[in-house]
C-alpha positions, 0 to 999 in steps of 0.5 A: 401061434402066438409067435407069429402074431407077436410082430404083426403090426396090424395089432395093439396086442403085443404086450397081451401076447408077451403075458401069455408068451411067459405063462407059457413058461417055454425055451420055444419063445425065448426067440420072440421074447428077445424080439421084444426087447429090441423091436418096438412096435410104432404106437408104443414109441413113445414109452421111453420106460419099455414095458414091453421090452422088460414084460418081456424081459421078466419073462425071460426070467421064468422061463427056465433052461439055458436058452432063456439065461443066455438070452438075458445074458446078451441083454446084460450088455445092452444099449438100454440101460433099463434092459441092462437093470431087468436083465441084471435082476432077473439073472440074479433072481433066478442065481445066474450072475 
């Protein structure tokens, strides 16, 4: 499954996997999407804009229910400004600020 495939280092499809998980809109994907906000694959270490994390945050924003809301609330206090700002945007979009 995609959830198990995401953290593997042998492939280069992490962003595509996050997009696919977002399309599922399933609470079961929340832990993997949260991981995608915190873990940076070695090949994306150069990306100061944290595109993978932002994609995961937007995917979390599309998932209904308390699991995704709680994950976004936890990201509101992240040390990274880009992650914080995107989490707040998604909470606002959901009407949960």
